[in-house]
C-alpha positions as CSV (number, residue, x, y, z in Angstrom):
1,M,65.7,108.6,86.4
2,T,66.8,112.3,87.0
3,E,66.1,111.3,91.1
4,L,69.8,109.4,89.8
5,L,71.6,112.4,88.7
6,S,70.4,114.3,91.4
7,H,71.4,111.8,94.1
8,I,75.0,111.3,92.4
9,S,74.9,115.0,92.4
10,D,74.4,115.7,96.0
11,A,76.9,112.9,97.0
12,L,79.3,114.2,94.5
13,A,79.0,118.1,96.0
14,P,81.7,117.9,98.6
15,Y,84.6,117.0,96.3
16,L,83.9,119.7,93.6
17,G,86.8,121.6,95.0
18,R,89.1,119.0,94.3
19,R,91.3,119.2,91.6
20,R,90.2,116.1,89.2
21,W,87.7,113.1,89.3
22,Y,89.0,109.7,88.3
23,V,86.7,107.5,87.1
24,A,87.3,103.8,86.7
25,Y,85.9,103.0,83.9
26,S,85.7,99.4,82.8
27,G,83.1,99.4,80.0
28,G,80.6,97.3,81.5
29,L,77.1,98.9,82.8
30,D,77.6,100.2,86.2
31,S,81.1,102.0,85.3
32,H,79.9,103.7,82.5
33,V,76.3,104.8,84.0
34,L,79.0,106.4,86.6
35,L,80.8,108.3,83.7
36,H,77.7,109.5,82.2
37,L,76.0,110.5,85.0
38,V,79.3,112.6,86.1
39,W,80.0,114.1,82.3
40,R,76.1,115.3,82.8
41,M,77.2,117.1,85.6
42,R,80.1,118.5,84.2
43,Q,77.7,119.5,80.6
44,C,75.0,121.4,83.9
45,A,78.4,123.0,85.3
46,F,79.6,124.3,82.3
47,D,76.0,125.3,81.0
48,A,75.7,127.4,84.5
49,G,79.3,128.9,84.1
50,E,80.6,127.0,87.1
51,P,83.9,125.9,87.7
52,F,84.2,122.0,87.7
53,P,87.4,119.7,88.4
54,D,89.2,117.9,85.8
55,L,87.5,114.4,84.9
56,C,89.9,111.7,83.7
57,A,88.7,108.2,82.8
58,L,91.2,104.8,83.7
59,H,90.4,101.9,82.2
60,V,92.6,98.9,84.0
61,N,93.0,96.0,81.0
62,H,93.7,92.8,82.6
63,Q,94.0,90.3,79.9
64,L,92.1,87.6,80.4
65,Q,90.4,87.5,78.1
66,A,90.3,87.6,74.0
67,D,88.8,90.4,73.7
68,S,90.6,92.9,75.8
69,D,92.1,94.9,73.8
70,A,88.7,95.8,71.4
71,W,87.0,96.2,75.3
72,A,89.9,99.0,75.8
73,V,89.5,100.5,72.0
74,R,86.0,100.8,72.6
75,C,86.1,102.6,75.9
76,Q,88.2,105.4,74.6
77,A,86.1,105.7,71.7
78,V,83.3,106.1,74.4
79,C,86.0,108.5,76.6
80,S,86.5,110.3,73.3
81,D,82.6,110.8,72.4
82,Y,82.7,112.3,76.2
83,E,85.2,113.9,76.0
84,I,87.0,112.8,78.5
85,P,90.7,111.8,78.7
86,I,91.2,108.1,79.6
87,Q,94.5,106.2,80.8
88,R,94.8,103.1,79.9
89,Y,96.8,100.1,82.1
90,A,97.5,96.6,81.1
91,V,98.0,94.5,83.7
92,S,99.5,91.3,84.2
93,V,96.9,88.8,86.9
94,Q,99.3,85.5,87.2
95,G,98.1,82.7,89.4
96,S,95.6,80.1,90.5
97,R,92.4,80.2,88.3
98,Q,90.6,79.9,92.0
99,G,92.1,82.9,93.0
100,V,92.1,85.2,90.1
101,E,89.1,87.8,91.1
102,S,91.1,88.3,93.9
103,L,94.4,88.4,92.0
104,A,92.5,90.6,89.5
105,R,91.1,93.4,91.8
106,N,95.0,93.9,93.7
107,A,96.1,94.1,90.1
108,R,93.1,96.8,89.6
109,Y,93.7,98.8,92.6
110,E,97.8,99.1,92.6
111,V,96.8,101.0,89.2
112,F,94.6,103.2,91.3
113,E,97.5,103.8,93.8
114,T,99.6,105.0,91.8
115,V,98.1,106.9,90.0
116,V,95.3,108.9,92.1
117,D,97.4,112.0,93.9
118,Q,97.0,114.9,95.9
119,D,93.8,116.6,95.4
120,S,91.9,114.1,93.4
121,V,89.5,111.3,93.8
122,M,89.1,107.9,92.6
123,L,85.3,107.4,91.4
124,L,84.1,103.7,91.6
125,A,80.3,102.4,90.9
126,H,80.2,100.1,93.0
127,H,76.2,99.6,94.2
128,Q,73.6,98.0,96.9
129,D,74.3,94.5,95.4
130,D,78.0,94.6,95.2
131,Q,77.7,95.4,98.7
132,A,75.5,92.5,99.7
133,E,77.5,90.2,97.7
134,T,80.8,91.3,99.9
135,F,78.9,90.8,102.5
136,F,78.5,87.3,102.2
137,L,81.7,87.1,100.7
138,R,83.8,87.8,103.6
139,L,81.2,86.1,105.8
140,M,82.0,83.0,104.2
141,R,85.3,83.4,104.4
142,G,84.7,83.9,108.9
143,A,86.2,87.5,108.6
144,G,85.2,89.5,111.9
145,V,84.1,92.9,112.6
146,A,85.8,94.9,110.1
147,G,85.6,92.0,107.1
148,L,82.1,92.7,107.7
149,A,81.3,96.1,107.4
150,A,82.0,95.0,103.6
151,M,83.1,98.5,101.4
152,P,83.2,101.6,102.7
153,V,81.3,105.0,101.3
154,K,84.7,106.0,101.3
155,R,88.7,105.6,102.1
156,A,92.4,106.8,101.1
157,L,93.7,105.6,98.3
158,G,97.5,106.4,97.1
159,R,98.0,109.9,97.9
160,G,94.5,111.1,97.0
161,E,90.9,109.2,98.1
162,L,88.6,106.8,97.2
163,F,84.6,106.9,96.4
164,R,82.0,105.6,95.7
165,P,78.5,107.5,95.2
166,M,76.3,104.8,94.5
167,L,76.7,101.9,97.1
168,S,73.2,102.8,98.3
169,Q,72.0,102.4,94.0
170,T,71.0,99.1,93.3
171,R,71.1,97.1,90.2
172,V,68.3,97.5,88.6
173,Q,68.3,101.2,88.9
174,L,71.8,101.5,87.5
175,E,69.7,99.4,84.5
176,A,66.9,101.7,84.6
177,Y,69.0,104.4,83.8
178,A,71.1,102.7,81.0
179,A,68.0,102.4,79.0
180,E,66.1,105.8,79.5
181,H,69.5,107.1,78.0
182,D,70.3,104.2,75.6
183,L,74.1,103.4,76.9
184,E,75.8,100.5,75.4
185,W,77.8,98.8,77.7
186,I,80.6,95.7,77.6
187,E,79.6,92.4,78.5
188,D,82.2,90.5,79.6
189,P,81.3,86.9,79.3
190,S,83.3,85.9,82.6
191,N,80.4,87.1,85.0
192,R,77.9,84.6,83.7
193,N,80.3,81.8,84.9
194,S,79.0,81.0,88.0
195,R,82.7,78.8,89.0
196,Y,84.0,82.3,90.2
197,S,82.4,82.9,94.1
198,R,81.0,86.1,93.3
199,N,79.3,85.4,90.4
200,F,78.0,82.2,91.9
201,L,76.0,84.6,94.8
202,R,74.9,86.9,92.3
203,H,73.4,84.6,89.7
204,Q,72.2,81.4,92.3
205,V,71.7,82.9,96.3
206,M,70.6,86.0,95.3
207,P,67.9,85.2,93.7
208,M,66.8,83.0,96.4
209,L,67.1,85.5,98.5
210,A,65.2,88.1,97.0
211,E,62.0,85.5,96.7
212,K,62.0,85.2,100.6
213,W,63.4,88.9,101.2
214,P,62.7,91.2,98.9
215,N,64.3,94.5,100.6
216,Y,67.7,91.8,101.4
217,R,70.0,94.1,99.9
218,N,68.3,97.0,102.8
219,S,69.2,95.0,105.3
220,I,72.6,94.2,104.3
221,A,73.7,97.6,103.6
222,G,72.5,98.3,107.1
223,A,74.4,95.3,109.0
224,A,77.3,96.4,106.9
225,E,77.0,99.9,108.4
226,L,76.5,98.7,112.4
227,Q,80.1,96.2,111.5
228,A,81.4,99.6,110.5
229,E,80.8,101.3,113.0
230,A,82.0,98.8,115.5
231,A,85.0,98.6,113.6
232,S,85.4,102.1,114.2
233,L,85.1,102.3,118.1
234,L,87.1,99.1,118.6
235,D,89.4,101.1,116.2
236,S,89.5,103.3,118.4
237,Y,90.1,101.9,121.6
238,L,93.1,99.6,120.4
239,S,94.8,102.1,118.4
240,A,95.1,104.1,122.5
241,E,96.2,100.9,123.9
242,I,98.7,100.4,121.2
243,R,99.9,103.6,122.7
244,N,100.5,103.0,125.6
245,M,102.2,99.8,124.7
246,T,104.7,100.8,121.9
247,D,107.9,103.1,122.0
248,D,108.7,105.8,119.3
249,D,110.8,103.3,117.4
250,G,106.8,101.2,116.9
251,T,108.1,98.3,118.7
252,L,105.7,96.9,120.9
253,D,106.1,95.8,124.7
254,L,105.2,92.4,125.2
255,N,105.1,92.2,129.3
256,A,102.7,94.9,128.7
257,L,100.3,92.2,126.4
258,M,101.0,89.3,128.1
259,G,99.1,91.2,131.3
260,L,96.1,91.4,129.4
261,E,92.9,88.1,128.4
262,P,93.4,86.0,125.9
263,V,90.7,87.8,123.3
264,R,92.3,91.1,123.9
265,Q,96.0,90.4,123.3
266,R,94.7,88.3,119.9
267,A,92.7,92.4,119.4
268,V,96.1,93.9,119.9
269,F,97.5,91.6,118.1
270,R,95.6,92.3,114.9
271,H,95.0,95.9,115.2
272,Y,98.8,96.5,115.5
273,I,99.4,94.7,112.2
274,F,97.0,95.7,110.6
275,T,97.8,99.3,111.3
276,R,101.7,99.7,110.8
277,F,101.8,96.3,108.0
278,G,98.1,97.2,106.6
279,R,98.0,93.0,106.6
280,R,95.0,91.5,108.3
281,L,96.0,88.2,110.1
282,D,93.5,85.4,110.1
283,K,92.3,83.3,112.7
284,A,95.4,80.8,112.7
285,Q,97.7,83.6,112.1
286,T,96.7,85.4,115.2
287,R,96.8,82.4,117.1
288,E,100.1,81.3,116.3
289,L,101.4,85.2,117.0
290,V,100.5,84.9,120.4
291,E,101.6,80.8,120.8
292,Q,104.8,82.2,119.7
293,F,106.1,85.1,121.1
294,L,103.8,85.6,124.5
295,S,105.3,81.9,125.0
296,S,106.5,81.7,128.8
297,N,109.9,79.9,127.6
298,S,112.8,82.6,127.6
299,D,115.2,80.9,126.2
300,R,112.7,81.1,122.7
301,Q,113.9,84.0,119.8
302,P,110.4,83.4,118.1
303,M,110.0,84.7,114.6
304,F,106.9,84.7,112.9
305,S,107.2,86.3,108.4
306,L,104.4,88.2,107.8
307,G,105.1,88.6,104.1
308,G,106.8,91.0,101.8
309,G,110.0,90.8,103.5
310,V,108.7,91.4,106.8
311,T,109.5,89.3,109.6
312,L,108.5,89.8,113.2
313,R,110.9,88.9,116.2
314,E,111.5,89.5,120.0
315,F,114.1,91.3,121.5
316,R,114.6,92.0,125.4
317,G,110.6,91.6,126.0
318,R,109.5,93.9,122.9
319,L,108.1,92.9,119.7
320,Y,110.6,94.1,115.9
321,A,110.2,94.5,112.5
322,D,113.0,93.6,110.8
323,E,111.7,95.4,107.6
324,S,115.0,94.5,105.3
325,L,115.4,93.0,102.3
326,V,118.7,91.5,102.8
327,Q,119.2,88.4,105.8
328,S,121.5,86.5,105.8
329,E,123.2,86.4,102.4
330,F,124.4,90.2,103.5
331,D,128.1,90.2,102.2
332,S,129.8,92.4,105.7
333,Q,132.9,92.7,103.3
334,L,130.7,95.0,101.8
335,V,133.4,98.8,101.1
336,L,131.0,102.1,100.3
337,Y,133.9,104.9,99.8
338,W,132.1,107.8,100.2
339,D,132.4,112.0,100.0
340,G,129.9,112.9,103.1
341,Q,127.9,115.0,100.5
342,R,125.6,112.5,99.1
343,E,123.3,110.1,99.8
344,C,125.2,106.9,100.7
345,A,122.9,103.8,99.9
346,V,122.9,100.5,100.4
347,D,120.7,98.2,98.4
348,G,118.0,97.1,101.1
349,V,119.4,97.7,104.3
350,G,119.4,101.6,104.8
351,R,120.8,105.0,103.9
352,L,123.3,106.9,105.5
353,S,123.3,110.8,105.3
354,V,124.7,113.7,107.1
355,Q,123.3,117.4,107.3
356,A,125.1,120.5,109.6
357,G,124.7,121.3,113.4
358,G,125.9,118.0,114.2
359,S,129.3,117.3,116.5
360,F,130.6,114.6,113.6
361,A,134.3,116.2,112.0
362,P,135.3,113.5,109.8
363,R,139.0,113.8,108.3
364,G,140.7,111.6,105.7
365,K,139.4,109.3,102.9
366,M,136.0,108.6,103.8
367,S,134.0,104.5,103.5
368,V,131.2,102.6,105.0
369,R,131.7,99.5,106.0
370,F,130.1,96.9,108.1
371,R,130.9,94.6,111.3
372,R,133.3,91.7,110.0
373,G,134.1,90.9,113.6
374,G,136.7,92.2,117.0
375,E,136.5,95.9,116.0
376,R,136.7,98.1,118.9
377,C,136.1,102.1,119.4
378,R,136.9,104.4,122.4
379,L,133.8,106.4,122.3
380,A,134.9,110.4,122.2
381,G,134.9,111.5,126.3
382,H,135.7,108.2,127.6
383,A,139.1,107.0,128.6
384,H,138.9,103.0,127.1
385,S,138.1,101.1,124.2
386,K,135.1,98.4,124.1
387,S,134.7,96.0,121.6
388,L,132.4,97.2,118.6
389,K,129.9,93.4,120.1
390,K,130.0,94.6,123.4
391,L,128.9,98.2,122.7
392,L,126.1,96.9,120.7
393,Q,124.8,94.8,123.7
394,E,124.9,98.1,125.7
395,W,122.8,100.0,123.3
396,G,120.1,97.1,122.8
397,V,120.6,96.7,119.4
398,P,118.5,93.8,118.1
399,Q,121.2,90.8,117.1
400,W,119.7,90.8,113.2
401,K,121.2,94.5,113.3
402,R,124.0,94.6,114.2
403,D,125.9,93.2,111.3
404,R,124.0,95.3,108.8
405,L,125.1,98.7,111.0
406,P,127.0,100.7,108.6
407,L,130.5,101.7,110.5
408,V,131.9,105.1,109.5
409,Y,135.8,104.7,108.7
410,C,138.3,107.7,108.3
411,D,140.8,106.2,106.9
412,E,141.5,102.5,108.3
413,E,140.1,104.0,111.3
414,I,136.1,103.6,112.9
415,A,134.9,107.1,113.4
416,A,131.0,106.3,113.6
417,I,128.7,103.9,114.2
418,A,126.0,104.7,112.1
419,D,123.9,107.4,113.7
420,I,124.6,105.9,117.8
421,A,127.9,107.0,118.6
422,I,131.0,109.0,117.6
423,C,134.6,107.8,118.6
424,E,137.3,109.7,120.3
425,G,139.3,112.5,118.0
426,F,136.0,112.9,115.4
427,Q,133.6,115.1,118.0
428,V,133.5,118.4,117.8
429,P,131.4,121.1,120.0
430,E,128.0,120.7,119.3
431,E,126.4,121.9,116.4
432,S,129.6,123.4,115.1
433,G,130.3,119.4,113.1
434,L,127.9,117.3,111.1
435,Q,124.8,115.2,111.9
436,L,124.9,111.2,110.9
437,R,121.3,110.0,109.9
438,W,121.0,106.4,109.3
439,V,117.6,105.1,108.3
440,W,116.8,102.0,107.6
441,S,115.0,100.9,104.3
442,R,111.8,99.0,104.4
């Protein structure tokens, strides 16, 4: 099976300049073959006196089987034989039995994203059979173009990159390689349990397909590639459309969206949510968004929870994302005394800081407070004071942010309103004072 080593060497050649390669190593057939291939690549490089990236195996123990700890020890021993360091992580997978596959995958990728740093690549051992199974799983869930593209060969991961060098190889090819090199691997007994969707496809559906269409893996891989191309073109088109509908703060113009035909409205919503928050909306969620935010009823104040502390809201014809962890329970009586040197952090709300080169000149004892009602401020250069409520309305600050916008006090007098405005008596010529900067938590 020298052709498999040649294929992997060619596939990984563009990554030889990376500082480190991580190999996701479960101890099963696929990951063991990949680890062995990469080890052989390193041996060939060293024999030729050539440099090679640092290698590191990464093992995630999902703690779902009685032998999980023993498998981690076995992986450690294999890596020791190959003189490859290994990082071992134990994760807790909690949730319904039906969703254990998805939960385990999410936990595993959270580890990957944490570990992979800049100038590093994570190598995964997915192969052509895995790709076919993923295609069918997503098809049964009613996935669209992006979902039916199945697994990409590469994508961003954490601060680095994920790469699947064996995605064009079949499991049969990997088994032949393992037999040729007398590799021993871990067999997870849960892989035989057809209650799990992927195992049902693998053991019940795919063998029947192979009888009728022996080349089904290549056909599905080709279909997935076409879907990936279509998804890329659609992403480019939608991204350009969204750029024309969003401001610098990322809010979406709902009035412009109303002018599109329904199919484009849904597509823009889905792409906007995915590119900004990394979440794919299903069909029902997309239709609910359209109904909530593109309704002609101007009296409504729609809200839509994306989960994870993100709430979508409408204000003055634009779609805002409220990403604060603090909602109605926020304590408006909070007072934070601030020296103006270090960053002033308000848990779950935001961070206030200063730097040179502005026009703010504090004096006296400085503190950070929040709106309680009845506050007034005379803005620098203005003849009369206005209520804070009126000012926030004029500035177009969304209602749900107004009570959480920091007010900078000097002694007992309002000196500045976040980084939006400076009050009379606290302003100096531009760039001779300080510049306030307020960043909302995300």
